[in-house]
C-alpha positions as CSV (number, residue, x, y, z in Angstrom):
1,M,-0.7,-1.5,-20.2
2,A,-1.1,-2.1,-16.5
3,D,-4.6,-1.6,-15.0
4,R,-5.0,1.6,-13.0
5,Y,-7.8,2.4,-10.6
6,F,-8.4,5.6,-8.8
7,V,-10.2,6.5,-5.6
8,Y,-11.2,10.1,-5.7
9,I,-12.8,12.7,-3.6
10,L,-15.0,15.5,-5.1
11,A,-16.2,18.6,-3.2
12,S,-19.0,21.0,-3.8
13,R,-16.8,23.9,-2.5
14,R,-14.1,24.5,0.0
15,N,-15.2,22.8,3.3
16,G,-18.4,21.7,1.5
17,T,-20.1,18.4,0.8
18,L,-17.8,15.6,-0.2
19,Y,-18.2,12.6,-2.5
20,V,-15.9,9.5,-2.6
21,G,-15.8,7.3,-5.7
22,V,-13.7,4.8,-7.6
23,T,-13.1,4.5,-11.3
24,N,-10.7,3.1,-13.9
25,N,-10.9,6.3,-16.0
26,L,-10.5,9.4,-13.9
27,G,-10.7,12.0,-16.7
28,R,-14.0,10.5,-18.0
29,R,-15.5,10.2,-14.5
30,V,-14.6,13.7,-13.4
31,H,-16.1,15.0,-16.7
32,E,-19.3,13.1,-16.0
33,H,-19.6,14.7,-12.6
34,K,-18.8,18.2,-13.9
35,A,-21.4,17.9,-16.7
36,M,-23.9,16.6,-14.1
37,L,-24.4,13.4,-16.1
38,V,-24.2,11.2,-12.9
39,P,-27.6,10.9,-11.3
40,G,-27.8,10.9,-7.5
41,F,-25.9,12.4,-4.6
42,S,-23.2,14.2,-6.6
43,R,-25.7,15.9,-9.0
44,K,-28.1,16.7,-6.2
45,Y,-25.5,18.5,-4.2
46,R,-23.5,19.9,-7.2
47,I,-20.3,18.1,-6.2
48,D,-17.9,18.5,-9.1
49,K,-14.5,19.8,-7.9
50,L,-11.7,17.1,-7.8
51,V,-9.8,17.6,-4.5
52,H,-8.0,14.2,-3.9
53,T,-6.9,11.1,-5.8
54,E,-5.2,7.9,-5.0
55,E,-4.0,5.4,-7.6
56,Y,-4.1,1.6,-7.2
57,A,-3.1,-1.3,-9.4
58,S,-5.9,-3.5,-8.1
59,I,-9.7,-2.9,-8.3
60,L,-10.0,-4.8,-5.0
61,D,-7.6,-2.5,-3.2
62,A,-9.3,0.6,-4.7
63,R,-12.7,-0.5,-3.6
64,L,-11.4,-1.4,-0.2
65,R,-10.0,2.1,0.2
66,E,-13.2,3.7,-1.1
67,R,-15.3,1.8,1.5
68,L,-12.9,2.8,4.2
69,L,-12.9,6.5,3.2
70,K,-16.7,6.5,3.0
71,K,-16.8,5.5,6.7
72,W,-14.4,8.3,7.7
73,R,-15.7,11.4,9.4
74,W,-15.9,14.5,7.3
75,A,-13.1,16.3,9.3
76,W,-10.7,13.3,8.6
77,K,-11.4,13.6,4.9
78,I,-10.8,17.4,5.0
79,K,-7.5,16.8,6.7
80,L,-6.5,14.2,4.1
81,I,-7.3,16.6,1.3
82,E,-5.5,19.5,2.9
83,E,-2.4,17.4,3.6
84,G,-2.2,16.8,-0.2
85,D,-3.1,20.4,-1.2
86,P,-3.6,23.1,1.5
87,T,-5.4,25.4,-1.0
């Protein structure tokens, strides 16, 4: 089975606070956020709605993209999210 890594963006609500992360198990990681099992930023701001994902075959590529997205302005991230799903 080929390795798969995901860069994901979670939101607190529509046009709310955003969180960018990377994982090799998207289902488990989203469950951890929804159950508020992850201490820190996402739990503090109740960020638990999956709004964007990107898949990569390399952890290095995924982490590079994660770092890039974390540097993006909030409005750029919203545009990226809405291009994938306007609702």
